[in-house]
Residue frames relative to the residue before (quaternion, step in Angstrom):
aa qw qx qy qz dx dy dz
M 1.0000 0.0000 0.0000 0.0000 0.00 0.00 0.00
L 0.4271 0.7587 -0.4399 0.2201 3.58 1.23 -0.27
G 0.6521 0.5461 -0.3332 0.4068 3.58 0.89 -0.89
L 0.6873 0.4709 -0.2850 0.4740 3.56 0.93 -0.88
T 0.6443 0.5348 -0.3304 0.4355 3.58 0.92 -0.86
V 0.6598 0.4993 -0.3105 0.4679 3.57 0.97 -0.80
A 0.6611 0.5429 -0.3166 0.4098 3.59 0.96 -0.87
L 0.6784 0.5064 -0.2997 0.4399 3.57 0.98 -0.79
K 0.3207 -0.7837 0.5094 0.1531 3.55 -0.84 1.03
R 0.7382 0.3626 -0.2222 0.5237 3.58 1.14 -0.56
P 0.4895 -0.6563 0.4673 0.3337 3.63 -0.89 0.78
L 0.2534 -0.7724 0.5681 0.1283 3.52 -1.05 0.80
S 0.0650 0.7766 -0.6248 0.0482 3.55 -1.04 0.78
P 0.5704 -0.6067 0.4062 0.3762 3.60 -0.95 0.80
G 0.7979 0.2848 -0.2259 0.4808 3.53 -0.94 0.97
G 0.1528 -0.8212 0.5371 0.1175 3.60 1.06 -0.58
N 0.6784 -0.4607 0.3483 0.4542 3.56 -1.01 -0.79
Q 0.2681 0.8090 -0.4918 0.1781 3.57 1.22 0.44
I 0.5968 0.6027 -0.3704 0.3787 3.61 1.06 -0.66
T 0.6196 0.5527 -0.3594 0.4259 3.62 1.15 -0.32
L 0.5361 0.6164 -0.4159 0.3996 3.60 1.23 -0.21
T 0.3493 -0.8035 0.4598 0.1445 3.54 -0.79 1.02
K 0.6349 -0.5190 0.4084 0.4010 3.53 -1.29 0.34
Q 0.5878 0.5868 -0.3724 0.4142 3.56 1.06 -0.66
V 0.6519 0.4958 -0.3117 0.4817 3.58 1.04 -0.75
T 0.7012 0.4841 -0.2962 0.4316 3.60 0.78 -0.95
K 0.5464 0.6272 -0.4063 0.3783 3.61 1.13 -0.41
S 0.6740 0.5180 -0.2981 0.4342 3.59 1.13 -0.60
L 0.5278 0.6498 -0.4173 0.3536 3.61 1.21 -0.21
K 0.0249 -0.8032 0.5944 -0.0290 3.55 -0.90 1.00
I 0.1705 -0.7341 0.6456 0.1238 3.52 -1.33 0.49
Q 0.8255 -0.1177 0.0105 0.5519 3.56 -0.54 1.24
G 0.7486 -0.4310 0.1913 0.4661 3.52 0.94 1.02
R 0.6328 0.5302 -0.3252 0.4612 3.57 1.27 -0.13
E 0.4154 -0.7337 0.4825 0.2373 3.56 -0.67 1.10
V 0.2958 -0.7434 0.5794 0.1554 3.55 -1.02 0.93
Q 0.4493 -0.7061 0.4790 0.2648 3.56 -0.76 1.04
P 0.6105 -0.6119 0.3587 0.3524 3.59 -0.94 0.87
E 0.6527 0.5372 -0.3286 0.4212 3.59 0.98 -0.76
M 0.6290 0.5367 -0.3334 0.4529 3.59 1.27 -0.28
I 0.6438 0.5274 -0.3149 0.4563 3.58 1.27 -0.22
G 0.0039 -0.7528 0.6582 0.0065 3.53 -1.04 0.89
F 0.4137 -0.7279 0.4976 0.2266 3.55 -1.26 0.18
L 0.5332 -0.6413 0.4636 0.2991 3.52 -0.99 0.95
R 0.3385 -0.7222 0.5614 0.2208 3.54 -1.07 0.73
D 0.4909 -0.6369 0.5019 0.3187 3.55 -1.08 0.71
A 0.5024 -0.6312 0.4977 0.3186 3.57 -1.08 0.71
D 0.2976 -0.7179 0.6019 0.1835 3.52 -1.19 0.68
C 0.2215 -0.8323 0.4982 0.1002 3.55 -0.19 1.28
N 0.5510 0.5618 -0.4153 0.4565 3.57 1.27 0.21
C 0.6898 0.4006 -0.2564 0.5458 3.56 1.35 -0.09
D 0.7004 -0.4823 0.3315 0.4085 3.53 -1.32 0.26
L 0.3841 -0.7513 0.4906 0.2175 3.58 -0.60 1.15
E 0.6370 0.5345 -0.3389 0.4401 3.58 0.95 -0.79
E 0.6341 0.5283 -0.3306 0.4578 3.58 0.98 -0.80
Q 0.6615 0.5003 -0.3054 0.4678 3.59 0.99 -0.82
L 0.6396 0.5174 -0.3248 0.4666 3.58 1.03 -0.76
V 0.6497 0.4975 -0.3101 0.4839 3.59 0.98 -0.80
R 0.6765 0.5088 -0.2924 0.4449 3.58 0.94 -0.85
D 0.8217 0.2869 -0.1107 0.4799 3.56 0.72 -1.09
G 0.4283 -0.6914 0.4749 0.3361 3.57 1.12 -0.58
Y 0.7806 0.1676 -0.1106 0.5919 3.59 1.28 0.05
L 0.1722 -0.7229 0.6516 0.1526 3.51 -1.41 0.20
L 0.1554 -0.7630 0.6210 0.0897 3.59 -0.76 1.00
L 0.0775 -0.8182 0.5693 -0.0200 3.53 -0.28 1.33
R 0.2011 -0.8031 0.5550 0.0813 3.54 -0.18 1.32
G 0.8578 0.1261 -0.0993 0.4883 3.55 -1.01 0.86
L 0.2717 0.7763 -0.5299 0.2067 3.59 1.09 0.54
H 0.7480 0.3399 -0.1932 0.5363 3.58 0.90 -0.92
D 0.5530 -0.5644 0.4945 0.3621 3.53 -1.29 0.41
P 0.4325 -0.7273 0.4563 0.2753 3.66 -0.52 1.08
E 0.6333 0.5237 -0.3443 0.4540 3.60 1.02 -0.67
A 0.6357 0.5124 -0.3221 0.4791 3.58 1.08 -0.71
V 0.6226 0.5289 -0.3318 0.4717 3.57 1.05 -0.73
Q 0.6485 0.5113 -0.3220 0.4630 3.59 0.94 -0.85
A 0.6378 0.5238 -0.3242 0.4623 3.59 1.00 -0.78
A 0.6520 0.5029 -0.3066 0.4774 3.56 1.03 -0.83
R 0.6232 0.5470 -0.3361 0.4466 3.57 1.01 -0.81
I 0.6819 0.4794 -0.2910 0.4696 3.58 0.83 -0.96
E 0.6164 0.5544 -0.3386 0.4451 3.58 1.01 -0.81
I 0.6811 0.4861 -0.2790 0.4711 3.59 0.91 -0.97
L 0.7268 0.4604 -0.2553 0.4411 3.53 0.72 -1.09
Q 0.5988 0.5545 -0.3704 0.4436 3.59 1.09 -0.58
R 0.6211 0.5284 -0.3440 0.4655 3.58 1.08 -0.63
L 0.6762 0.4717 -0.2860 0.4883 3.56 1.13 -0.68
V 0.5367 0.5669 -0.3975 0.4823 3.58 1.25 -0.34
E 0.6504 0.5531 -0.3087 0.4193 3.57 0.94 -0.92
V 0.7415 0.3396 -0.2158 0.5369 3.61 1.15 -0.56
D 0.5451 -0.6873 0.3497 0.3289 3.56 1.28 0.59
E 0.4714 0.6709 -0.4526 0.3505 3.59 1.10 0.61
I 0.7479 0.2466 -0.1376 0.6007 3.58 1.24 -0.51
A 0.4004 -0.7178 0.5257 0.2194 3.54 -1.02 0.88
E 0.5000 -0.5989 0.5232 0.3428 3.56 -1.27 0.40
P 0.5430 -0.2039 -0.8144 0.0149 1.60 -2.02 1.48
A 0.6133 -0.6186 0.3525 0.3419 3.56 -0.94 0.94
E 0.6679 0.5498 -0.3270 0.3804 3.60 0.86 -0.94
D 0.5853 0.5762 -0.3827 0.4231 3.61 1.18 -0.36
G 0.2788 -0.8215 0.4651 0.1761 3.57 1.18 -0.46
I 0.3708 0.7335 -0.4887 0.2928 3.61 1.01 0.74
A 0.3869 -0.7438 0.5034 0.2088 3.57 -0.67 1.14
T 0.4051 -0.7219 0.5133 0.2265 3.55 -1.04 0.79
G 0.4058 -0.6923 0.4893 0.3414 3.56 1.16 -0.59
R 0.6605 0.4368 -0.2919 0.5365 3.56 1.34 0.17
S 0.0277 -0.7964 0.6015 0.0571 3.57 -1.30 0.16
K 0.1201 -0.7536 0.6425 0.0694 3.52 -1.15 0.85
R 0.2940 0.8002 -0.4879 0.1877 3.58 1.28 0.26
A 0.7143 0.4463 -0.2629 0.4705 3.59 0.73 -1.04
E 0.6277 0.5459 -0.3205 0.4532 3.55 1.13 -0.69
M 0.7512 0.4028 -0.2030 0.4818 3.56 1.00 -0.87
H 0.7888 0.2353 -0.1106 0.5569 3.62 1.14 -0.53
S 0.2967 -0.7785 0.5282 0.1641 3.58 -0.45 1.18
D 0.7328 0.3000 -0.1888 0.5808 3.59 1.17 -0.58
L 0.2382 -0.8148 0.5144 0.1219 3.57 -0.07 1.31
G 0.6109 0.5509 -0.3543 0.4447 3.59 1.07 -0.64
A 0.6626 0.4947 -0.3079 0.4705 3.57 0.95 -0.84
F 0.6114 0.5370 -0.3504 0.4638 3.58 1.04 -0.69
W 0.7152 0.4509 -0.2771 0.4565 3.59 0.77 -1.01
R 0.5785 0.5540 -0.3763 0.4656 3.57 1.14 -0.55
S 0.6633 0.5058 -0.3198 0.4492 3.59 0.89 -0.86
V 0.6399 0.4945 -0.3290 0.4877 3.59 1.06 -0.67
S 0.7015 0.4911 -0.2653 0.4432 3.57 0.90 -0.96
E 0.7129 0.4124 -0.2592 0.5045 3.58 1.19 -0.38
G 0.2774 0.7781 -0.5146 0.2296 3.59 1.20 0.45
R 0.5842 -0.6291 0.3909 0.3319 3.54 -0.95 0.88
A 0.6791 0.4945 -0.3091 0.4458 3.60 0.84 -0.93
L 0.6384 0.5138 -0.3297 0.4687 3.60 1.00 -0.78
R 0.6952 0.4786 -0.2909 0.4507 3.57 0.82 -0.94
D 0.5837 0.5685 -0.3728 0.4440 3.60 1.13 -0.53
V 0.6699 0.4617 -0.2904 0.5037 3.58 1.20 -0.52
I 0.8065 0.3692 -0.1898 0.4210 3.56 0.43 -1.25
N 0.7630 0.2733 -0.1755 0.5589 3.59 1.24 -0.36
G 0.4387 0.7560 -0.4071 0.2650 3.56 1.30 0.14
P 0.7398 -0.4481 0.2767 0.4187 3.57 -1.32 0.12
R 0.6250 0.5560 -0.3680 0.4059 3.63 0.98 -0.63
I 0.7205 0.4146 -0.2613 0.4906 3.57 0.82 -0.95
T 0.6091 0.5458 -0.3569 0.4513 3.59 1.07 -0.62
Q 0.6474 0.5015 -0.3148 0.4798 3.57 1.02 -0.76
A 0.6351 0.5344 -0.3275 0.4516 3.56 0.99 -0.80
M 0.6894 0.4638 -0.2810 0.4803 3.58 0.93 -0.87
S 0.6007 0.5321 -0.3567 0.4783 3.58 1.11 -0.54
D 0.6210 0.5243 -0.3272 0.4820 3.56 1.07 -0.74
L 0.6511 0.5254 -0.3120 0.4502 3.56 0.96 -0.88
F 0.7543 0.4025 -0.2173 0.4709 3.59 0.82 -1.00
G 0.3872 -0.7251 0.4862 0.2966 3.56 1.18 -0.47
E 0.7314 0.2286 -0.1900 0.6138 3.56 1.29 0.48
P 0.6966 -0.4631 0.3101 0.4517 3.61 -1.18 0.27
A 0.2906 -0.7682 0.5554 0.1303 3.54 -1.03 0.91
A 0.1280 -0.7546 0.6377 0.0873 3.53 -1.29 0.53
H 0.2487 -0.7857 0.5526 0.1245 3.58 -1.17 0.53
F 0.5822 -0.5262 0.4746 0.3986 3.53 -1.29 0.35
T 0.4308 -0.6552 0.5376 0.3100 3.57 -1.16 0.49
F 0.6146 0.5265 -0.3364 0.4815 3.59 1.19 -0.49
A 0.0689 -0.7913 0.6072 0.0199 3.58 -1.01 0.82
W 0.3256 -0.7441 0.5607 0.1611 3.52 -1.11 0.80
L 0.0157 -0.8140 0.5768 -0.0660 3.55 0.01 1.38
R 0.0148 -0.8033 0.5950 -0.0223 3.59 -0.92 0.92
A 0.0858 -0.7199 0.6834 0.0858 3.48 -1.29 0.62
M 0.1142 -0.8477 0.5180 0.0061 3.55 -0.06 1.36
T 0.3187 -0.7785 0.5175 0.1569 3.54 -0.60 1.18
A 0.6813 -0.4767 0.3589 0.4240 3.55 -1.28 0.30
G 0.7863 0.3031 -0.2568 0.4732 3.53 -1.06 0.91
R 0.7138 0.4217 -0.2587 0.4958 3.59 1.25 -0.03
A 0.0387 -0.7879 0.6145 -0.0082 3.54 -1.26 0.49
S 0.4952 -0.6120 0.5151 0.3390 3.57 -1.33 0.15
P 0.4538 -0.7110 0.4662 0.2669 3.62 -0.91 0.87
L 0.6506 -0.5353 0.3800 0.3819 3.54 -1.30 0.35
H 0.2152 0.7662 -0.5792 0.1765 3.55 -0.85 0.99
I 0.2819 -0.6565 0.6406 0.2814 3.48 -1.46 -0.07
D 0.5460 -0.6762 0.3952 0.2974 3.59 -1.12 0.53
H 0.4835 0.7242 -0.4106 0.2704 3.58 1.17 -0.56
P 0.7034 0.4797 -0.3200 0.4157 3.69 0.68 -0.87
Y 0.6896 0.5055 -0.2640 0.4464 3.57 1.21 -0.48
M 0.8237 0.1117 -0.0070 0.5559 3.62 1.13 -0.43
N 0.3757 0.7750 -0.4306 0.2696 3.60 0.74 1.02
R 0.4748 0.6860 -0.4415 0.3302 3.61 1.09 0.52
G 0.7103 0.4104 -0.2595 0.5096 3.56 1.23 0.14
S 0.8614 -0.0796 0.0836 0.4946 3.54 -1.00 -0.93
S 0.4029 -0.6900 0.5501 0.2429 3.54 -1.11 0.76
A 0.6261 0.5343 -0.3260 0.4650 3.59 1.31 -0.17
L 0.3422 0.7751 -0.4713 0.2450 3.59 1.30 0.14
V 0.0442 -0.7848 0.6177 0.0249 3.58 -1.04 0.81
T 0.3949 -0.6758 0.5738 0.2408 3.51 -1.31 0.54
C 0.1228 -0.7609 0.6335 0.0680 3.56 -1.06 0.81
W 0.1017 -0.8085 0.5797 0.0036 3.59 -0.39 1.27
S 0.0174 -0.8177 0.5728 -0.0543 3.54 -0.53 1.23
P 0.2931 -0.7385 0.5752 0.1946 3.62 -0.67 1.02
M 0.2914 -0.7365 0.5841 0.1775 3.53 -1.02 0.85
G 0.7710 0.1050 -0.1303 0.6145 3.52 0.45 1.32
S 0.6659 -0.4817 0.3656 0.4369 3.55 -1.26 0.05
V 0.0836 -0.7532 0.6496 0.0612 3.55 -1.24 0.59
D 0.2155 -0.7845 0.5719 0.1049 3.57 -0.39 1.25
L 0.7124 -0.4761 0.3065 0.4146 3.54 -1.28 0.31
D 0.7226 0.4311 -0.2486 0.4798 3.58 1.07 -0.65
E 0.6393 0.5447 -0.3183 0.4396 3.61 1.27 0.14
G 0.6640 -0.5624 0.2982 0.3921 3.57 1.13 0.61
P 0.1573 0.8039 -0.5605 0.1216 3.61 0.79 0.90
L 0.5788 -0.5624 0.4635 0.3658 3.52 -1.27 0.46
F 0.0600 -0.7757 0.6221 0.0871 3.57 -1.20 0.48
I 0.3192 -0.7077 0.6079 0.1667 3.51 -1.33 0.60
V 0.3556 -0.6905 0.5762 0.2545 3.58 -1.01 0.77
E 0.4921 -0.7250 0.4091 0.2546 3.52 -0.46 1.31
G 0.8631 0.1142 -0.1090 0.4798 3.55 -0.86 1.05
S 0.4356 0.7439 -0.4401 0.2514 3.61 1.24 -0.13
H 0.5761 0.6074 -0.3831 0.3905 3.61 1.12 -0.53
A 0.7177 0.4288 -0.2374 0.4947 3.58 1.21 -0.46
W 0.4849 0.6748 -0.4396 0.3410 3.62 1.22 0.06
S 0.3927 -0.7444 0.4921 0.2225 3.58 -0.56 1.16
E 0.6219 0.5696 -0.3599 0.3991 3.61 1.03 -0.68
L 0.6055 0.5410 -0.3656 0.4550 3.60 1.12 -0.55
R 0.6516 0.4972 -0.3169 0.4772 3.58 1.00 -0.75
V 0.6257 0.5300 -0.3371 0.4625 3.59 0.99 -0.79
Q 0.7114 0.4763 -0.2561 0.4488 3.57 0.91 -0.96
F 0.8475 0.2541 -0.0716 0.4606 3.57 0.85 -0.97
E 0.5333 0.6501 -0.4333 0.3244 3.64 1.05 -0.47
G 0.8005 0.2410 -0.2196 0.5029 3.56 -0.79 1.06
L 0.5334 0.6148 -0.4217 0.3995 3.60 1.23 -0.23
D 0.0726 -0.7636 0.6415 0.0043 3.54 -0.94 1.03
V 0.3729 -0.7805 0.4520 0.2179 3.58 -0.32 1.24
D 0.6363 0.5211 -0.3400 0.4560 3.61 1.16 -0.42
R 0.7003 0.4367 -0.2588 0.5018 3.56 1.14 -0.63
E 0.7736 0.1830 -0.1095 0.5968 3.58 1.19 -0.51
P 0.0716 -0.8663 0.4935 0.0300 3.57 0.57 1.18
D 0.6348 0.5418 -0.3408 0.4328 3.62 1.16 -0.38
R 0.6472 0.4693 -0.3228 0.5065 3.60 1.26 -0.19
P 0.3881 -0.7375 0.4945 0.2468 3.62 -0.64 1.04
G 0.3653 -0.7408 0.5249 0.2056 3.54 -1.06 0.77
H 0.6657 0.4840 -0.3043 0.4796 3.57 1.26 -0.26
L 0.5493 -0.5933 0.4735 0.3495 3.55 -1.30 0.26
K 0.3861 -0.7404 0.5029 0.2234 3.57 -0.86 0.91
E 0.5991 0.5984 -0.3561 0.3951 3.58 1.16 -0.56
S 0.5349 -0.5625 0.5156 0.3628 3.56 -1.25 0.45
A 0.5304 -0.6476 0.4401 0.3250 3.56 -0.92 0.89
A 0.6668 0.5014 -0.3089 0.4566 3.58 0.92 -0.86
D 0.6608 0.4973 -0.3089 0.4698 3.59 0.96 -0.84
L 0.6438 0.5168 -0.3223 0.4633 3.58 0.95 -0.86
A 0.6670 0.4935 -0.3078 0.4658 3.60 0.87 -0.91
R 0.6520 0.5196 -0.3218 0.4488 3.59 0.92 -0.87
D 0.6565 0.5133 -0.3124 0.4560 3.58 0.94 -0.85
K 0.7283 0.4124 -0.2291 0.4970 3.58 1.10 -0.70
G 0.4499 -0.6840 0.4594 0.3446 3.61 1.25 -0.06
A 0.5057 0.6331 -0.4201 0.4087 3.56 1.14 0.68
R 0.3589 -0.7057 0.5657 0.2304 3.54 -1.38 0.03
L 0.4425 -0.6235 0.5581 0.3225 3.53 -1.34 0.13
L 0.1857 -0.8267 0.5284 0.0538 3.55 -0.43 1.26
T 0.1256 0.7906 -0.5852 0.1296 3.55 -0.75 1.06
T 0.0977 -0.7659 0.6268 0.1052 3.56 -1.30 -0.26
S 0.4804 -0.5579 0.5427 0.4043 3.54 -1.32 -0.14
F 0.2605 -0.7852 0.5518 0.1056 3.55 -0.98 0.92
Q 0.2272 -0.7556 0.6022 0.1217 3.52 -1.21 0.68
P 0.6387 -0.5087 0.3833 0.4317 3.61 -1.16 0.40
G 0.7291 0.3761 -0.3005 0.4864 3.57 -0.78 1.05
D 0.5876 0.5829 -0.3721 0.4202 3.60 1.19 -0.40
C 0.0598 -0.7788 0.6241 0.0205 3.55 -1.23 0.58
L 0.1677 -0.7728 0.6071 0.0781 3.56 -0.92 0.96
V 0.1320 -0.8006 0.5844 0.0068 3.56 -0.67 1.22
F 0.1498 0.7867 -0.5918 0.0921 3.61 -0.93 0.81
G 0.5611 -0.6408 0.4381 0.2875 3.52 -1.33 0.44
M 0.7228 -0.5001 0.2996 0.3712 3.51 -1.36 0.19
F 0.7356 0.3845 -0.2384 0.5042 3.62 1.21 -0.28
T 0.4654 0.6432 -0.4638 0.3933 3.59 1.21 0.40
A 0.3307 -0.7554 0.5342 0.1862 3.58 -0.59 1.18
H 0.1021 0.7998 -0.5769 0.1305 3.55 -0.82 1.01
A 0.0256 0.7517 -0.6588 0.0194 3.52 -1.35 0.31
A 0.4038 -0.6780 0.5360 0.3000 3.55 -1.25 -0.38
F 0.4892 -0.6084 0.5305 0.3303 3.52 -1.20 0.56
D 0.6340 -0.5095 0.4114 0.4113 3.53 -1.26 0.39
N 0.4216 -0.6488 0.5646 0.2874 3.54 -1.13 0.69
G 0.0970 -0.8414 0.5316 0.0060 3.54 -0.30 1.29
S 0.2492 0.7982 -0.5184 0.1792 3.58 1.16 0.41
T 0.3053 -0.7601 0.5487 0.1674 3.57 -0.86 0.95
S 0.6551 0.5117 -0.3092 0.4619 3.59 1.26 -0.21
G 0.5291 -0.6285 0.4130 0.3930 3.59 1.27 -0.22
R 0.3861 0.7381 -0.4725 0.2880 3.59 1.25 0.30
V 0.3216 -0.7508 0.5451 0.1890 3.57 -0.81 1.00
R 0.3702 -0.6793 0.5852 0.2429 3.53 -1.27 0.54
V 0.1118 -0.8016 0.5865 0.0292 3.55 -0.54 1.21
S 0.1372 0.7834 -0.5925 0.1283 3.56 -0.80 1.03
C 0.1427 -0.7851 0.5962 0.0882 3.54 -1.25 0.33
D 0.2120 -0.7434 0.6233 0.1184 3.55 -1.03 0.91
T 0.0729 0.7321 -0.6765 -0.0332 3.49 -1.23 0.57
R 0.3430 -0.7458 0.5401 0.1857 3.55 -1.24 0.34
F 0.1298 -0.7820 0.6085 0.0361 3.52 -1.04 0.96
Q 0.0055 0.7731 -0.6339 0.0221 3.53 -1.27 0.57
P 0.6302 -0.4733 0.4022 0.4659 3.61 -1.20 0.10
A 0.5177 -0.6754 0.4339 0.2959 3.57 -0.90 0.93
S 0.6478 0.5394 -0.3193 0.4330 3.58 1.14 -0.55
H 0.6178 0.5630 -0.3435 0.4283 3.62 1.23 -0.27
V 0.5951 -0.5404 0.4560 0.3820 3.55 -1.31 0.42
M 0.2382 -0.7815 0.5642 0.1191 3.59 -0.98 0.86
D 0.5652 -0.5972 0.4576 0.3383 3.56 -1.09 0.78
E 0.3970 -0.7697 0.4528 0.2121 3.55 -0.50 1.24
R 0.5607 0.6199 -0.3940 0.3822 3.61 1.17 -0.35
F 0.8010 0.2980 -0.1156 0.5062 3.57 1.11 -0.69
S 0.6430 0.4949 -0.3222 0.4877 3.57 1.23 0.33
G 0.6573 0.4996 -0.3829 0.4145 3.55 -1.27 0.33
P 0.6996 -0.5118 0.3090 0.3914 3.57 -1.27 0.23
N 0.7926 0.1337 -0.0819 0.5892 3.63 1.13 -0.48
P 0.0983 -0.8569 0.5011 0.0700 3.61 0.56 1.13
P 0.4364 -0.7312 0.4612 0.2494 3.61 -0.82 0.96
A 0.2175 -0.8091 0.5131 0.1866 3.59 1.23 -0.54
H 0.7846 -0.3258 0.2234 0.4779 3.59 -1.17 -0.51
G 0.8562 0.1060 -0.1011 0.4954 3.53 -0.94 0.97
G 0.5424 -0.6329 0.3880 0.3934 3.58 1.25 0.25
L 0.4717 0.7142 -0.3992 0.3286 3.55 1.29 0.31
G 0.3673 -0.7246 0.5037 0.2939 3.59 1.21 -0.19
Y 0.8200 -0.2043 0.1552 0.5116 3.56 -1.03 -0.77
G 0.5291 0.6310 -0.4077 0.3944 3.56 1.26 -0.16
C 0.5747 0.5892 -0.3884 0.4143 3.62 1.21 -0.23
L 0.6310 0.5553 -0.3341 0.4264 3.59 1.18 -0.39
S 0.4824 -0.6475 0.5006 0.3121 3.55 -1.00 0.82
A 0.5816 0.5930 -0.3702 0.4160 3.59 1.16 -0.52
A 0.5855 0.5795 -0.3768 0.4235 3.59 1.20 -0.36
R 0.6239 0.5292 -0.3430 0.4615 3.57 1.21 -0.41
P 0.6719 -0.4940 0.3477 0.4285 3.59 -1.17 0.42
M 0.5673 -0.6300 0.4184 0.3258 3.58 -1.06 0.75
T 0.6106 0.5472 -0.3487 0.4540 3.57 1.24 -0.29
G 0.6363 0.5145 -0.3239 0.4749 3.59 1.32 -0.12
E 0.7375 -0.4016 0.3126 0.4440 3.53 -1.36 -0.19
Q 0.0803 -0.7695 0.6319 0.0463 3.57 -1.06 0.83
T 0.0164 0.8064 -0.5881 0.0592 3.56 -0.62 1.16
L 0.8566 -0.2137 0.1061 0.4576 3.52 -1.36 -0.32
R 0.7694 0.3472 -0.2074 0.4945 3.61 0.60 -1.04
């Protein structure tokens, strides 16, 4: 564990300071416009990097790695991304504030929206964070062997009033390693009212999710939905579970497996601030990798490349799971 422990700049302890967050704050959390009752909210525990990471991932279904990335590198990546969105009139100056204009010239300026989003997603500063040596070392520590990552990345800029729906990742990327993990990295701070990611407590161990989704490939069976139809709050309540979240700071990274149910709360920013985040996937380098998301020009879903992502469309349009 030495490599990961040295890389992290902030001390980690189970639970962190989440207990200081108040019920008054959690009352404002919503999913698709529906308020979530405070008793349904729990808080993610910080990973303890002095203990076995794999054991914690198996136990909790996630690892919250505080300060994994260099915060200055994250800020550079944030500005790089948002400046590209300033150029298409979707973000106002100064770019780093991330305030949506409510306008877009993206389709007017770029005939190939997938190619545009690929160019944003392959920015040098972003890749230095999401594919850099710090996270690669952390994932190597987790697997106990050298780690490799998809070349495809899921970059999102989520506007106010929008969120990602409840899903697990397995149906979308299951043609390679069974040890695949998602690494969700916010590009900047994400307060509780700005649409942070949440994990459905204990969902990684629910046998019914495996029965429903194991082996489902959304590209081979497009008529079968890969997401969960149930409301996250209703599902958690029925299972006696909670929706686990936290406020995130630049440098934080949330890691989870392919059967951990997750989504995001609505971005409730009153200033129009977008939530910028990026997912990438890591696995042991010795394992077979899903060919849809690897190589110099990954075809992704439906052979559409980055055009398969809703994030490739103008921010004034619909933003959904992909």
